[in-house]
C-alpha positions as CSV (number, residue, x, y, z in Angstrom):
1,M,8.3,56.0,65.7
2,N,9.9,53.6,63.2
3,T,13.4,53.2,64.5
4,N,14.8,50.9,61.8
5,N,13.3,51.7,58.4
6,G,10.8,48.9,58.3
7,N,12.9,45.8,59.0
8,S,13.0,43.6,62.1
9,K,16.7,44.3,62.9
10,I,17.6,45.6,66.3
11,P,17.9,49.4,66.2
12,K,21.5,50.6,66.2
13,G,22.6,52.1,69.5
14,S,19.8,50.4,71.5
15,W,20.5,48.1,74.5
16,L,18.8,45.6,76.8
17,D,18.6,46.3,80.6
18,E,18.8,43.6,83.2
19,N,15.0,43.0,82.9
20,G,15.1,42.4,79.2
21,K,13.6,45.8,78.2
22,R,15.2,47.5,75.1
23,W,16.1,51.2,75.4
24,V,17.4,53.8,72.9
25,K,18.6,57.4,73.1
26,V,16.5,59.8,71.0
27,L,17.3,63.4,70.0
28,F,14.8,66.2,70.5
29,D,14.9,69.8,69.6
30,V,13.5,71.9,72.5
31,M,11.4,74.8,71.1
32,A,9.9,77.7,73.1
33,D,7.0,79.9,72.3
34,G,5.0,77.2,70.5
35,G,7.9,76.2,68.2
36,Q,9.0,79.7,67.3
37,R,12.4,79.7,69.1
38,F,15.0,77.0,69.3
39,V,16.3,76.6,72.9
40,R,18.5,73.5,72.9
41,Q,18.9,69.9,71.9
42,I,18.5,67.0,74.3
43,Q,19.0,63.3,74.3
44,V,16.2,61.3,76.0
45,I,16.3,57.6,76.9
46,L,13.1,55.9,75.8
47,E,11.8,52.3,75.9
48,L,11.3,50.3,72.7
49,H,9.1,47.3,72.1
50,F,8.7,45.0,69.1
51,D,5.4,45.5,67.4
52,F,4.5,42.2,65.7
53,S,1.8,43.7,63.6
54,L,4.3,46.3,62.1
55,G,7.2,43.9,62.2
56,R,9.6,46.4,63.7
57,Y,10.7,48.1,66.9
58,T,8.8,51.1,68.0
59,I,8.9,53.6,70.8
60,D,6.2,52.9,73.5
61,T,5.2,56.5,74.2
62,E,3.3,58.7,71.8
63,L,4.5,62.3,71.2
64,G,2.1,64.1,73.5
65,G,1.5,64.7,77.2
66,A,3.1,61.4,78.4
67,M,6.2,62.0,76.3
68,A,6.5,65.6,77.5
69,Q,6.2,64.4,81.1
70,E,9.0,61.9,80.6
71,I,11.3,64.5,78.9
72,V,10.7,66.9,81.8
73,R,11.4,64.1,84.3
74,Q,14.8,63.5,82.7
75,Y,15.4,67.3,82.2
76,P,13.6,69.2,85.0
77,S,15.0,72.6,84.0
78,L,12.8,72.4,80.8
79,A,9.6,72.8,82.9
80,N,10.3,76.5,83.1
81,I,10.3,77.2,79.4
82,R,7.3,79.1,78.1
83,N,5.0,77.1,75.8
84,V,7.5,74.4,75.2
85,T,7.4,72.0,72.2
86,F,9.6,68.9,71.8
87,V,10.4,67.9,68.2
88,M,12.0,64.5,67.6
89,T,15.0,64.8,65.2
90,D,17.9,62.8,63.8
91,K,19.9,66.0,63.0
92,R,22.6,66.7,65.7
93,V,23.3,70.3,66.7
94,F,27.0,70.9,67.0
95,N,28.4,73.7,69.2
96,N,31.6,75.3,68.1
């Protein structure tokens, strides 16, 4: 995931931990039934790294099995959703 539109600036909202690793909060829409039904929106903390070949910060984990496992680790209640899909987004859902 390109987190900063192709430049080498530090992504807004990211931070360094005590070990020097950079982290960022990423929004995901949680969809049930293979993407047919919106369930909720979550905010997941993911590690970033600087990819020298791309010249920008990227998220370490690919969208796939490892990413889904990390999301369920942070939100265990999502493991019970039938045929769950996680869609990365930058559009925040507001509750009235």
